[in-house]
N, CA, C and O atoms as a GROMACS GRO file, in nm:
protein
  580
    1MET      N    1   6.894  -3.390  -2.432
    1MET     CA    2   6.766  -3.398  -2.369
    1MET      C    3   6.694  -3.522  -2.426
    1MET      O    4   6.681  -3.539  -2.547
    2ASP      N    5   6.649  -3.605  -2.335
    2ASP     CA    6   6.582  -3.725  -2.381
    2ASP      C    7   6.432  -3.700  -2.398
    2ASP      O    8   6.381  -3.595  -2.360
    3PHE      N    9   6.364  -3.798  -2.456
    3PHE     CA   10   6.223  -3.784  -2.492
    3PHE      C   11   6.132  -3.764  -2.370
    3PHE      O   12   6.034  -3.690  -2.379
    4SER      N   13   6.161  -3.827  -2.259
    4SER     CA   14   6.075  -3.815  -2.141
    4SER      C   15   6.078  -3.673  -2.084
    4SER      O   16   5.974  -3.620  -2.044
    5LYS      N   17   6.196  -3.609  -2.082
    5LYS     CA   18   6.204  -3.470  -2.034
    5LYS      C   19   6.131  -3.376  -2.131
    5LYS      O   20   6.061  -3.284  -2.089
    6PHE      N   21   6.148  -3.400  -2.259
    6PHE     CA   22   6.083  -3.317  -2.360
    6PHE      C   23   5.930  -3.328  -2.349
    6PHE      O   24   5.861  -3.226  -2.352
    7SER      N   25   5.877  -3.451  -2.338
    7SER     CA   26   5.731  -3.469  -2.325
    7SER      C   27   5.680  -3.410  -2.194
    7SER      O   28   5.568  -3.359  -2.190
    8ALA      N   29   5.759  -3.416  -2.087
    8ALA     CA   30   5.718  -3.356  -1.959
    8ALA      C   31   5.705  -3.204  -1.973
    8ALA      O   32   5.611  -3.145  -1.920
    9ILE      N   33   5.798  -3.142  -2.043
    9ILE     CA   34   5.794  -2.997  -2.064
    9ILE      C   35   5.673  -2.959  -2.151
    9ILE      O   36   5.603  -2.863  -2.120
   10VAL      N   37   5.648  -3.034  -2.259
   10VAL     CA   38   5.535  -3.006  -2.347
   10VAL      C   39   5.403  -3.022  -2.272
   10VAL      O   40   5.316  -2.934  -2.281
   11PHE      N   41   5.386  -3.130  -2.198
   11PHE     CA   42   5.264  -3.151  -2.122
   11PHE      C   43   5.248  -3.047  -2.010
   11PHE      O   44   5.137  -3.006  -1.980
   12GLY      N   45   5.357  -3.005  -1.949
   12GLY     CA   46   5.354  -2.901  -1.846
   12GLY      C   47   5.306  -2.769  -1.904
   12GLY      O   48   5.222  -2.702  -1.844
   13ILE      N   49   5.359  -2.731  -2.021
   13ILE     CA   50   5.317  -2.607  -2.087
   13ILE      C   51   5.170  -2.616  -2.128
   13ILE      O   52   5.096  -2.519  -2.112
   14ALA      N   53   5.127  -2.731  -2.183
   14ALA     CA   54   4.987  -2.749  -2.222
   14ALA      C   55   4.896  -2.740  -2.101
   14ALA      O   56   4.789  -2.680  -2.107
   15PHE      N   57   4.938  -2.799  -1.991
   15PHE     CA   58   4.859  -2.793  -1.867
   15PHE      C   59   4.842  -2.648  -1.821
   15PHE      O   60   4.732  -2.608  -1.783
   16ILE      N   61   4.949  -2.571  -1.823
   16ILE     CA   62   4.944  -2.431  -1.779
   16ILE      C   63   4.852  -2.350  -1.872
   16ILE      O   64   4.776  -2.265  -1.824
   17ILE      N   65   4.858  -2.374  -2.002
   17ILE     CA   66   4.772  -2.302  -2.097
   17ILE      C   67   4.625  -2.336  -2.070
   17ILE      O   68   4.541  -2.246  -2.066
   18ILE      N   69   4.594  -2.463  -2.053
   18ILE     CA   70   4.456  -2.504  -2.024
   18ILE      C   71   4.408  -2.443  -1.892
   18ILE      O   72   4.294  -2.399  -1.883
   19LEU      N   73   4.494  -2.440  -1.791
   19LEU     CA   74   4.459  -2.381  -1.662
   19LEU      C   75   4.426  -2.232  -1.677
   19LEU      O   76   4.328  -2.185  -1.620
   20TYR      N   77   4.508  -2.159  -1.752
   20TYR     CA   78   4.484  -2.017  -1.774
   20TYR      C   79   4.354  -1.994  -1.851
   20TYR      O   80   4.282  -1.898  -1.823
   21VAL      N   81   4.322  -2.079  -1.948
   21VAL     CA   82   4.197  -2.066  -2.024
   21VAL      C   83   4.077  -2.087  -1.930
   21VAL      O   84   3.979  -2.012  -1.938
   22ILE      N   85   4.084  -2.186  -1.843
   22ILE     CA   86   3.975  -2.211  -1.747
   22ILE      C   87   3.958  -2.092  -1.653
   22ILE      O   88   3.846  -2.049  -1.628
   23ILE      N   89   4.068  -2.040  -1.602
   23ILE     CA   90   4.062  -1.923  -1.512
   23ILE      C   91   4.004  -1.803  -1.585
   23ILE      O   92   3.923  -1.729  -1.528
   24TYR      N   93   4.042  -1.782  -1.712
   24TYR     CA   94   3.990  -1.670  -1.790
   24TYR      C   95   3.839  -1.678  -1.803
   24TYR      O   96   3.770  -1.580  -1.779
   25PHE      N   97   3.785  -1.796  -1.841
   25PHE     CA   98   3.641  -1.810  -1.858
   25PHE      C   99   3.567  -1.800  -1.724
   25PHE      O  100   3.456  -1.748  -1.718
   26ALA      N  101   3.627  -1.850  -1.616
   26ALA     CA  102   3.565  -1.838  -1.484
   26ALA      C  103   3.555  -1.692  -1.443
   26ALA      O  104   3.452  -1.648  -1.391
   27LEU      N  105   3.661  -1.615  -1.465
   27LEU     CA  106   3.659  -1.473  -1.432
   27LEU      C  107   3.559  -1.397  -1.520
   27LEU      O  108   3.493  -1.304  -1.473
   28LYS      N  109   3.548  -1.436  -1.645
   28LYS     CA  110   3.452  -1.373  -1.735
   28LYS      C  111   3.309  -1.396  -1.686
   28LYS      O  112   3.228  -1.304  -1.688
   29ILE      N  113   3.278  -1.517  -1.644
   29ILE     CA  114   3.144  -1.548  -1.592
   29ILE      C  115   3.118  -1.471  -1.463
   29ILE      O  116   3.009  -1.416  -1.444
   30MET      N  117   3.218  -1.465  -1.374
   30MET     CA  118   3.200  -1.390  -1.248
   30MET      C  119   3.180  -1.241  -1.275
   30MET      O  120   3.100  -1.177  -1.208
   31TYR      N  121   3.251  -1.186  -1.372
   31TYR     CA  122   3.235  -1.046  -1.407
   31TYR      C  123   3.093  -1.016  -1.454
   31TYR      O  124   3.033  -0.916  -1.414
   32LYS      N  125   3.039  -1.104  -1.540
   32LYS     CA  126   2.902  -1.084  -1.587
   32LYS      C  127   2.803  -1.093  -1.472
   32LYS      O  128   2.706  -1.017  -1.468
   33ASP      N  129   2.828  -1.184  -1.379
   33ASP     CA  130   2.739  -1.199  -1.264
   33ASP      C  131   2.742  -1.075  -1.176
   33ASP      O  132   2.638  -1.027  -1.132
   34VAL      N  133   2.862  -1.023  -1.149
   34VAL     CA  134   2.875  -0.903  -1.065
   34VAL      C  135   2.818  -0.782  -1.137
   34VAL      O  136   2.752  -0.698  -1.076
   35LYS      N  137   2.843  -0.772  -1.265
   35LYS     CA  138   2.793  -0.659  -1.343
   35LYS      C  139   2.641  -0.657  -1.346
   35LYS      O  140   2.581  -0.549  -1.341
   36GLY      N  141   2.577  -0.773  -1.352
   36GLY     CA  142   2.432  -0.783  -1.355
   36GLY      C  143   2.369  -0.779  -1.217
   36GLY      O  144   2.247  -0.790  -1.205
   37GLY      N  145   2.448  -0.764  -1.112
   37GLY     CA  146   2.394  -0.758  -0.977
   37GLY      C  147   2.352  -0.894  -0.924
   37GLY      O  148   2.284  -0.900  -0.821
   38GLY      N  149   2.388  -1.002  -0.990
   38GLY     CA  150   2.353  -1.134  -0.944
   38GLY      C  151   2.209  -1.173  -0.973
   38GLY      O  152   2.164  -1.279  -0.930
   39ARG      N  153   2.137  -1.089  -1.045
   39ARG     CA  154   1.996  -1.118  -1.075
   39ARG      C  155   1.987  -1.194  -1.206
   39ARG      O  156   2.060  -1.169  -1.301
   40ARG      N  157   1.894  -1.286  -1.205
   40ARG     CA  158   1.864  -1.355  -1.330
   40ARG      C  159   1.750  -1.282  -1.398
   40ARG      O  160   1.655  -1.238  -1.333
   41LYS      N  161   1.761  -1.271  -1.525
   41LYS     CA  162   1.654  -1.206  -1.600
   41LYS      C  163   1.542  -1.306  -1.622
   41LYS      O  164   1.566  -1.423  -1.655
   42ARG      N  165   1.419  -1.259  -1.605
   42ARG     CA  166   1.303  -1.342  -1.631
   42ARG      C  167   1.289  -1.359  -1.782
   42ARG      O  168   1.300  -1.261  -1.855
   43PRO      N  169   1.264  -1.479  -1.828
   43PRO     CA  170   1.246  -1.499  -1.972
   43PRO      C  171   1.134  -1.410  -2.025
   43PRO      O  172   1.029  -1.397  -1.961
   44GLN      N  173   1.156  -1.349  -2.139
   44GLN     CA  174   1.055  -1.261  -2.194
   44GLN      C  175   0.929  -1.339  -2.226
   44GLN      O  176   0.935  -1.453  -2.271
   45GLY      N  177   0.816  -1.275  -2.201
   45GLY     CA  178   0.690  -1.339  -2.228
   45GLY      C  179   0.634  -1.411  -2.106
   45GLY      O  180   0.515  -1.441  -2.101
   46LYS      N  181   0.718  -1.440  -2.007
   46LYS     CA  182   0.672  -1.506  -1.886
   46LYS      C  183   0.634  -1.400  -1.784
   46LYS      O  184   0.716  -1.316  -1.747
   47LYS      N  185   0.510  -1.404  -1.739
   47LYS     CA  186   0.462  -1.309  -1.642
   47LYS      C  187   0.434  -1.384  -1.513
   47LYS      O  188   0.380  -1.495  -1.516
   48SER      N  189   0.470  -1.325  -1.401
   48SER     CA  190   0.443  -1.390  -1.273
   48SER      C  191   0.327  -1.319  -1.205
   48SER      O  192   0.312  -1.197  -1.214
   49TYR      N  193   0.245  -1.397  -1.138
   49TYR     CA  194   0.128  -1.344  -1.070
   49TYR      C  195   0.133  -1.381  -0.923
   49TYR      O  196   0.193  -1.481  -0.883
   50GLY      N  197   0.069  -1.298  -0.845
   50GLY     CA  198   0.056  -1.324  -0.703
   50GLY      C  199  -0.077  -1.271  -0.654
   50GLY      O  200  -0.135  -1.181  -0.714
   51ILE      N  201  -0.125  -1.329  -0.545
   51ILE     CA  202  -0.250  -1.288  -0.484
   51ILE      C  203  -0.217  -1.246  -0.341
   51ILE      O  204  -0.167  -1.327  -0.263
   52GLU      N  205  -0.246  -1.121  -0.307
   52GLU     CA  206  -0.220  -1.070  -0.172
   52GLU      C  207  -0.346  -1.080  -0.088
   52GLU      O  208  -0.456  -1.047  -0.133
   53VAL      N  209  -0.330  -1.127   0.035
   53VAL     CA  210  -0.442  -1.136   0.128
   53VAL      C  211  -0.466  -0.997   0.187
   53VAL      O  212  -0.379  -0.941   0.253
   54LEU      N  213  -0.587  -0.942   0.162
   54LEU     CA  214  -0.621  -0.809   0.212
   54LEU      C  215  -0.694  -0.814   0.345
   54LEU      O  216  -0.663  -0.738   0.437
   55GLU      N  217  -0.790  -0.904   0.354
   55GLU     CA  218  -0.874  -0.910   0.473
   55GLU      C  219  -0.899  -1.055   0.509
   55GLU      O  220  -0.935  -1.137   0.425
   56VAL      N  221  -0.880  -1.086   0.637
   56VAL     CA  222  -0.902  -1.221   0.686
   56VAL      C  223  -0.992  -1.211   0.808
   56VAL      O  224  -0.964  -1.134   0.900
   57ASP      N  225  -1.100  -1.288   0.808
   57ASP     CA  226  -1.192  -1.285   0.921
   57ASP      C  227  -1.207  -1.426   0.978
   57ASP      O  228  -1.278  -1.509   0.922
   58GLY      N  229  -1.138  -1.452   1.089
   58GLY     CA  230  -1.150  -1.580   1.156
   58GLY      C  231  -1.081  -1.695   1.084
   58GLY      O  232  -1.117  -1.810   1.106
   59ASN      N  233  -0.985  -1.667   0.998
   59ASN     CA  234  -0.915  -1.772   0.924
   59ASN      C  235  -0.772  -1.780   0.976
   59ASN      O  236  -0.689  -1.694   0.946
   60GLU      N  237  -0.743  -1.884   1.054
   60GLU     CA  238  -0.610  -1.896   1.114
   60GLU      C  239  -0.504  -1.943   1.015
   60GLU      O  240  -0.386  -1.940   1.047
   61ASN      N  241  -0.543  -1.987   0.895
   61ASN     CA  242  -0.448  -2.036   0.796
   61ASN      C  243  -0.377  -1.924   0.721
   61ASN      O  244  -0.268  -1.945   0.669
   62LEU      N  245  -0.437  -1.806   0.715
   62LEU     CA  246  -0.380  -1.695   0.639
   62LEU      C  247  -0.360  -1.574   0.729
   62LEU      O  248  -0.429  -1.556   0.829
   63LYS      N  249  -0.264  -1.491   0.691
   63LYS     CA  250  -0.240  -1.365   0.761
   63LYS      C  251  -0.253  -1.251   0.661
   63LYS      O  252  -0.220  -1.266   0.544
   64LYS      N  253  -0.301  -1.139   0.708
   64LYS     CA  254  -0.315  -1.020   0.624
   64LYS      C  255  -0.177  -0.981   0.570
   64LYS      O  256  -0.080  -0.976   0.645
   65GLY      N  257  -0.170  -0.952   0.441
   65GLY     CA  258  -0.045  -0.913   0.377
   65GLY      C  259   0.031  -1.028   0.314
   65GLY      O  260   0.129  -1.005   0.244
   66THR      N  261  -0.012  -1.151   0.339
   66THR     CA  262   0.054  -1.267   0.279
   66THR      C  263   0.034  -1.264   0.128
   66THR      O  264  -0.075  -1.234   0.079
   67VAL      N  265   0.139  -1.296   0.054
   67VAL     CA  266   0.130  -1.303  -0.092
   67VAL      C  267   0.140  -1.450  -0.133
   67VAL      O  268   0.235  -1.520  -0.098
   68ILE      N  269   0.041  -1.494  -0.208
   68ILE     CA  270   0.037  -1.632  -0.257
   68ILE      C  271   0.079  -1.630  -0.403
   68ILE      O  272   0.008  -1.573  -0.487
   69PRO      N  273   0.195  -1.691  -0.437
   69PRO     CA  274   0.236  -1.694  -0.578
   69PRO      C  275   0.146  -1.788  -0.656
   69PRO      O  276   0.109  -1.895  -0.608
   70VAL      N  277   0.111  -1.746  -0.778
   70VAL     CA  278   0.026  -1.830  -0.863
   70VAL      C  279   0.112  -1.879  -0.980
   70VAL      O  280   0.152  -1.802  -1.066
   71ARG      N  281   0.137  -2.007  -0.978
   71ARG     CA  282   0.211  -2.074  -1.086
   71ARG      C  283   0.130  -2.197  -1.124
   71ARG      O  284   0.118  -2.290  -1.044
   72GLY      N  285   0.078  -2.198  -1.241
   72GLY     CA  286  -0.006  -2.312  -1.282
   72GLY      C  287  -0.146  -2.298  -1.227
   72GLY      O  288  -0.218  -2.206  -1.264
   73VAL      N  289  -0.184  -2.389  -1.137
   73VAL     CA  290  -0.320  -2.390  -1.080
   73VAL      C  291  -0.310  -2.379  -0.929
   73VAL      O  292  -0.233  -2.452  -0.866
   74VAL      N  293  -0.388  -2.288  -0.870
   74VAL     CA  294  -0.399  -2.273  -0.725
   74VAL      C  295  -0.546  -2.285  -0.690
   74VAL      O  296  -0.629  -2.209  -0.740
   75THR      N  297  -0.579  -2.381  -0.603
   75THR     CA  298  -0.718  -2.402  -0.562
   75THR      C  299  -0.742  -2.346  -0.423
   75THR      O  300  -0.652  -2.345  -0.339
   76LEU      N  301  -0.866  -2.300  -0.400
   76LEU     CA  302  -0.906  -2.246  -0.271
   76LEU      C  303  -1.032  -2.315  -0.224
   76LEU      O  304  -1.121  -2.345  -0.304
   77GLY      N  305  -1.040  -2.341  -0.096
   77GLY     CA  306  -1.158  -2.404  -0.039
   77GLY      C  307  -1.133  -2.453   0.102
   77GLY      O  308  -1.024  -2.436   0.156
   78ARG      N  309  -1.235  -2.515   0.161
   78ARG     CA  310  -1.225  -2.565   0.298
   78ARG      C  311  -1.157  -2.701   0.308
   78ARG      O  312  -1.100  -2.733   0.412
   79LYS      N  313  -1.162  -2.782   0.203
   79LYS     CA  314  -1.103  -2.916   0.208
   79LYS      C  315  -0.951  -2.910   0.216
   79LYS      O  316  -0.888  -2.814   0.171
   80ASP      N  317  -0.894  -3.014   0.275
   80ASP     CA  318  -0.749  -3.020   0.294
   80ASP      C  319  -0.669  -3.040   0.166
   80ASP      O  320  -0.549  -3.015   0.166
   81ASP      N  321  -0.732  -3.083   0.058
   81ASP     CA  322  -0.658  -3.106  -0.066
   81ASP      C  323  -0.643  -2.980  -0.151
   81ASP      O  324  -0.589  -2.988  -0.261
   82ASN      N  325  -0.688  -2.865  -0.103
   82ASN     CA  326  -0.674  -2.738  -0.175
   82ASN      C  327  -0.535  -2.679  -0.150
   82ASN      O  328  -0.472  -2.708  -0.049
   83SER      N  329  -0.489  -2.594  -0.243
   83SER     CA  330  -0.361  -2.525  -0.226
   83SER      C  331  -0.369  -2.425  -0.112
   83SER      O  332  -0.276  -2.413  -0.033
   84VAL      N  333  -0.482  -2.353  -0.105
   84VAL     CA  334  -0.506  -2.256   0.002
   84VAL      C  335  -0.632  -2.299   0.075
   84VAL      O  336  -0.740  -2.305   0.016
   85ILE      N  337  -0.618  -2.329   0.202
   85ILE     CA  338  -0.731  -2.377   0.282
   85ILE      C  339  -0.790  -2.258   0.356
   85ILE      O  340  -0.722  -2.190   0.432
   86LEU      N  341  -0.919  -2.234   0.333
   86LEU     CA  342  -0.991  -2.125   0.397
   86LEU      C  343  -1.090  -2.184   0.498
   86LEU      O  344  -1.187  -2.250   0.459
   87SER      N  345  -1.065  -2.163   0.625
   87SER     CA  346  -1.154  -2.218   0.728
   87SER      C  347  -1.262  -2.115   0.760
   87SER      O  348  -1.259  -2.046   0.862
   88ASP      N  349  -1.358  -2.106   0.670
   88ASP     CA  350  -1.467  -2.010   0.680
   88ASP      C  351  -1.595  -2.084   0.646
   88ASP      O  352  -1.599  -2.160   0.549
   89GLN      N  353  -1.700  -2.065   0.725
   89GLN     CA  354  -1.825  -2.137   0.701
   89GLN      C  355  -1.893  -2.096   0.571
   89GLN      O  356  -1.981  -2.168   0.524
   90HIS      N  357  -1.856  -1.984   0.514
   90HIS     CA  358  -1.917  -1.937   0.389
   90HIS      C  359  -1.839  -1.982   0.265
   90HIS      O  360  -1.872  -1.942   0.153
   91VAL      N  361  -1.736  -2.065   0.285
   91VAL     CA  362  -1.653  -2.114   0.175
   91VAL      C  363  -1.685  -2.261   0.152
   91VAL      O  364  -1.695  -2.339   0.247
   92SER      N  365  -1.702  -2.298   0.026
   92SER     CA  366  -1.730  -2.438  -0.010
   92SER      C  367  -1.604  -2.523   0.003
   92SER      O  368  -1.493  -2.470   0.016
   93GLY      N  369  -1.622  -2.655  -0.001
   93GLY     CA  370  -1.507  -2.746   0.008
   93GLY      C  371  -1.406  -2.722  -0.102
   93GLY      O  372  -1.287  -2.710  -0.074
   94ASN      N  373  -1.451  -2.716  -0.225
   94ASN     CA  374  -1.370  -2.676  -0.340
   94ASN      C  375  -1.438  -2.552  -0.397
   94ASN      O  376  -1.532  -2.564  -0.475
   95HIS      N  377  -1.391  -2.436  -0.359
   95HIS     CA  378  -1.462  -2.312  -0.388
   95HIS      C  379  -1.423  -2.250  -0.522
   95HIS      O  380  -1.509  -2.225  -0.607
   96ALA      N  381  -1.294  -2.226  -0.541
   96ALA     CA  382  -1.248  -2.156  -0.662
   96ALA      C  383  -1.105  -2.198  -0.693
   96ALA      O  384  -1.037  -2.261  -0.612
   97ARG      N  385  -1.062  -2.161  -0.814
   97ARG     CA  386  -0.922  -2.185  -0.849
   97ARG      C  387  -0.871  -2.075  -0.940
   97ARG      O  388  -0.945  -2.016  -1.019
   98PHE      N  389  -0.740  -2.049  -0.926
   98PHE     CA  390  -0.670  -1.957  -1.014
   98PHE      C  391  -0.596  -2.041  -1.117
   98PHE      O  392  -0.532  -2.141  -1.083
   99VAL      N  393  -0.606  -1.999  -1.243
   99VAL     CA  394  -0.542  -2.071  -1.353
   99VAL      C  395  -0.472  -1.970  -1.442
   99VAL      O  396  -0.526  -1.863  -1.471
  100ILE      N  397  -0.352  -2.004  -1.486
  100ILE     CA  398  -0.280  -1.920  -1.583
  100ILE      C  399  -0.284  -1.991  -1.717
  100ILE      O  400  -0.236  -2.104  -1.730
  101LYS      N  401  -0.342  -1.924  -1.817
  101LYS     CA  402  -0.345  -1.977  -1.953
  101LYS      C  403  -0.298  -1.868  -2.047
  101LYS      O  404  -0.352  -1.757  -2.046
  102ASN      N  405  -0.198  -1.899  -2.128
  102ASN     CA  406  -0.143  -1.802  -2.224
  102ASN      C  407  -0.100  -1.673  -2.156
  102ASN      O  408  -0.127  -1.564  -2.206
  103ASN      N  409  -0.035  -1.685  -2.041
  103ASN     CA  410   0.013  -1.570  -1.962
  103ASN      C  411  -0.099  -1.478  -1.916
  103ASN      O  412  -0.075  -1.360  -1.890
  104ILE      N  413  -0.220  -1.530  -1.904
  104ILE     CA  414  -0.334  -1.453  -1.853
  104ILE      C  415  -0.387  -1.526  -1.730
  104ILE      O  416  -0.404  -1.648  -1.732
  105LEU      N  417  -0.413  -1.450  -1.624
  105LEU     CA  418  -0.463  -1.507  -1.500
  105LEU      C  419  -0.616  -1.509  -1.502
  105LEU      O  420  -0.680  -1.408  -1.531
  106PHE      N  421  -0.672  -1.625  -1.471
  106PHE     CA  422  -0.817  -1.642  -1.463
  106PHE      C  423  -0.853  -1.693  -1.325
  106PHE      O  424  -0.774  -1.760  -1.259
  107ILE      N  425  -0.975  -1.660  -1.280
  107ILE     CA  426  -1.031  -1.723  -1.162
  107ILE      C  427  -1.154  -1.798  -1.208
  107ILE      O  428  -1.231  -1.751  -1.293
  108GLU      N  429  -1.172  -1.916  -1.152
  108GLU     CA  430  -1.286  -1.999  -1.189
  108GLU      C  431  -1.361  -2.040  -1.064
  108GLU      O  432  -1.303  -2.099  -0.972
  109ASP      N  433  -1.489  -2.008  -1.059
  109ASP     CA  434  -1.573  -2.051  -0.949
  109ASP      C  435  -1.611  -2.197  -0.973
  109ASP      O  436  -1.655  -2.233  -1.082
  110LEU      N  437  -1.592  -2.280  -0.871
  110LEU     CA  438  -1.617  -2.423  -0.886
  110LEU      C  439  -1.755  -2.461  -0.832
  110LEU      O  440  -1.769  -2.551  -0.749
  111ASN      N  441  -1.857  -2.389  -0.883
  111ASN     CA  442  -1.997  -2.411  -0.841
  111ASN      C  443  -2.013  -2.400  -0.690
  111ASN      O  444  -2.079  -2.483  -0.627
  112SER      N  445  -1.952  -2.298  -0.633
  112SER     CA  446  -1.961  -2.278  -0.488
  112SER      C  447  -2.100  -2.231  -0.449
  112SER      O  448  -2.173  -2.174  -0.531
  113THR      N  449  -2.136  -2.255  -0.325
  113THR     CA  450  -2.269  -2.218  -0.275
  113THR      C  451  -2.286  -2.067  -0.266
  113THR      O  452  -2.387  -2.013  -0.312
  114ASN      N  453  -2.189  -1.998  -0.208
  114ASN     CA  454  -2.202  -1.854  -0.184
  114ASN      C  455  -2.134  -1.768  -0.291
  114ASN      O  456  -2.145  -1.646  -0.286
  115GLY      N  457  -2.066  -1.829  -0.386
  115GLY     CA  458  -2.010  -1.754  -0.498
  115GLY      C  459  -1.873  -1.694  -0.472
  115GLY      O  460  -1.825  -1.686  -0.359
  116THR      N  461  -1.814  -1.652  -0.581
  116THR     CA  462  -1.684  -1.584  -0.582
  116THR      C  463  -1.707  -1.448  -0.646
  116THR      O  464  -1.774  -1.439  -0.749
  117PHE      N  465  -1.652  -1.343  -0.586
  117PHE     CA  466  -1.677  -1.207  -0.633
  117PHE      C  467  -1.546  -1.141  -0.676
  117PHE      O  468  -1.445  -1.148  -0.605
  118VAL      N  469  -1.548  -1.076  -0.792
  118VAL     CA  470  -1.436  -0.998  -0.843
  118VAL      C  471  -1.484  -0.856  -0.858
  118VAL      O  472  -1.576  -0.828  -0.935
  119ASN      N  473  -1.421  -0.765  -0.783
  119ASN     CA  474  -1.460  -0.624  -0.783
  119ASN      C  475  -1.610  -0.606  -0.756
  119ASN      O  476  -1.675  -0.522  -0.817
  120GLY      N  477  -1.663  -0.686  -0.665
  120GLY     CA  478  -1.803  -0.675  -0.625
  120GLY      C  479  -1.902  -0.748  -0.714
  120GLY      O  480  -2.021  -0.752  -0.682
  121ARG      N  481  -1.856  -0.805  -0.823
  121ARG     CA  482  -1.946  -0.877  -0.915
  121ARG      C  483  -1.926  -1.027  -0.902
  121ARG      O  484  -1.813  -1.076  -0.894
  122LYS      N  485  -2.036  -1.100  -0.900
  122LYS     CA  486  -2.030  -1.245  -0.886
  122LYS      C  487  -1.978  -1.308  -1.015
  122LYS      O  488  -2.021  -1.272  -1.125
  123VAL      N  489  -1.886  -1.402  -1.000
  123VAL     CA  490  -1.826  -1.471  -1.114
  123VAL      C  491  -1.913  -1.590  -1.152
  123VAL      O  492  -1.950  -1.672  -1.068
  124ALA      N  493  -1.944  -1.598  -1.279
  124ALA     CA  494  -2.016  -1.714  -1.332
  124ALA      C  495  -1.918  -1.789  -1.422
  124ALA      O  496  -1.890  -1.745  -1.533
  125GLY      N  497  -1.866  -1.900  -1.375
  125GLY     CA  498  -1.767  -1.975  -1.453
  125GLY      C  499  -1.630  -1.914  -1.436
  125GLY      O  500  -1.580  -1.902  -1.323
  126LYS      N  501  -1.566  -1.874  -1.548
  126LYS     CA  502  -1.432  -1.815  -1.545
  126LYS      C  503  -1.438  -1.664  -1.562
  126LYS      O  504  -1.528  -1.612  -1.627
  127ALA      N  505  -1.341  -1.596  -1.503
  127ALA     CA  506  -1.328  -1.452  -1.521
  127ALA      C  507  -1.180  -1.417  -1.534
  127ALA      O  508  -1.097  -1.469  -1.460
  128LYS      N  509  -1.149  -1.330  -1.628
  128LYS     CA  510  -1.013  -1.283  -1.650
  128LYS      C  511  -0.979  -1.182  -1.541
  128LYS      O  512  -1.061  -1.096  -1.507
  129LEU      N  513  -0.858  -1.193  -1.486
  129LEU     CA  514  -0.817  -1.103  -1.378
  129LEU      C  515  -0.707  -1.009  -1.426
  129LEU      O  516  -0.625  -1.044  -1.510
  130PHE      N  517  -0.709  -0.890  -1.371
  130PHE     CA  518  -0.610  -0.787  -1.402
  130PHE      C  519  -0.546  -0.741  -1.271
  130PHE      O  520  -0.597  -0.770  -1.163
  131GLY      N  521  -0.435  -0.670  -1.281
  131GLY     CA  522  -0.368  -0.617  -1.163
  131GLY      C  523  -0.461  -0.529  -1.082
  131GLY      O  524  -0.538  -0.451  -1.138
  132LYS      N  525  -0.454  -0.542  -0.951
  132LYS     CA  526  -0.532  -0.466  -0.853
  132LYS      C  527  -0.678  -0.505  -0.846
  132LYS      O  528  -0.756  -0.439  -0.776
  133ASP      N  529  -0.720  -0.611  -0.917
  133ASP     CA  530  -0.857  -0.662  -0.900
  133ASP      C  531  -0.871  -0.717  -0.759
  133ASP      O  532  -0.778  -0.777  -0.705
  134GLU      N  533  -0.989  -0.696  -0.700
  134GLU     CA  534  -1.016  -0.748  -0.566
  134GLU      C  535  -1.109  -0.867  -0.576
  134GLU      O  536  -1.212  -0.863  -0.643
  135ILE      N  537  -1.071  -0.973  -0.507
  135ILE     CA  538  -1.147  -1.097  -0.508
  135ILE      C  539  -1.198  -1.121  -0.367
  135ILE      O  540  -1.124  -1.106  -0.270
  136LYS      N  541  -1.324  -1.159  -0.356
  136LYS     CA  542  -1.382  -1.189  -0.225
  136LYS      C  543  -1.435  -1.332  -0.228
  136LYS      O  544  -1.518  -1.367  -0.312
  137ILE      N  545  -1.386  -1.412  -0.137
  137ILE     CA  546  -1.431  -1.550  -0.121
  137ILE      C  547  -1.468  -1.566   0.026
  137ILE      O  548  -1.381  -1.564   0.114
  138GLY      N  549  -1.596  -1.583   0.052
  138GLY     CA  550  -1.642  -1.587   0.191
  138GLY      C  551  -1.613  -1.453   0.257
  138GLY      O  552  -1.654  -1.348   0.206
  139SER      N  553  -1.543  -1.456   0.369
  139SER     CA  554  -1.507  -1.330   0.437
  139SER      C  555  -1.362  -1.292   0.414
  139SER      O  556  -1.311  -1.203   0.481
  140THR      N  557  -1.296  -1.358   0.321
  140THR     CA  558  -1.155  -1.330   0.290
  140THR      C  559  -1.146  -1.254   0.158
  140THR      O  560  -1.211  -1.289   0.060
  141SER      N  561  -1.065  -1.149   0.158
  141SER     CA  562  -1.045  -1.066   0.039
  141SER      C  563  -0.900  -1.078  -0.008
  141SER      O  564  -0.807  -1.087   0.072
  142PHE      N  565  -0.885  -1.078  -0.140
  142PHE     CA  566  -0.753  -1.087  -0.204
  142PHE      C  567  -0.740  -0.976  -0.306
  142PHE      O  568  -0.839  -0.921  -0.353
  143LYS      N  569  -0.614  -0.944  -0.340
  143LYS     CA  570  -0.586  -0.847  -0.446
  143LYS      C  571  -0.486  -0.909  -0.541
  143LYS      O  572  -0.388  -0.970  -0.497
  144VAL      N  573  -0.509  -0.894  -0.670
  144VAL     CA  574  -0.418  -0.947  -0.773
  144VAL      C  575  -0.298  -0.855  -0.784
  144VAL      O  576  -0.311  -0.733  -0.793
  145LEU      N  577  -0.180  -0.915  -0.781
  145LEU     CA  578  -0.055  -0.838  -0.797
  145LEU      C  579   0.003  -0.861  -0.934
  145LEU      O  580   0.108  -0.804  -0.967
   0.00000   0.00000   0.00000
């Protein structure tokens, strides 16, 4: 047996071993994915927030039951540069914003003319929000999820 045949056999065996190792790890990853139901776990400490539209009066931009995810900063108002545009005569151009700081959801009134209300109380500056709090901006109502 000459050197070229010997090296071909050695490289062939090494190739097969490497191929089997790759297949083993691929199957292991697929097993974990199937076992976990394909869901990714949310990193601990990270909380997600959403705002559900409860009541809409004459606002063609939103529909009742719509959920607006809050990640970072979400602004509300009549102007086009807001995240959520409310076409209501009782809403200011830049009316309010939702902010997440230290995994806590806040609403901040941006010196609006008619105010922002949380559970029937007018917000002065910032207010901490909790699950199921009701927010009223103009004639539109939201619920914290």
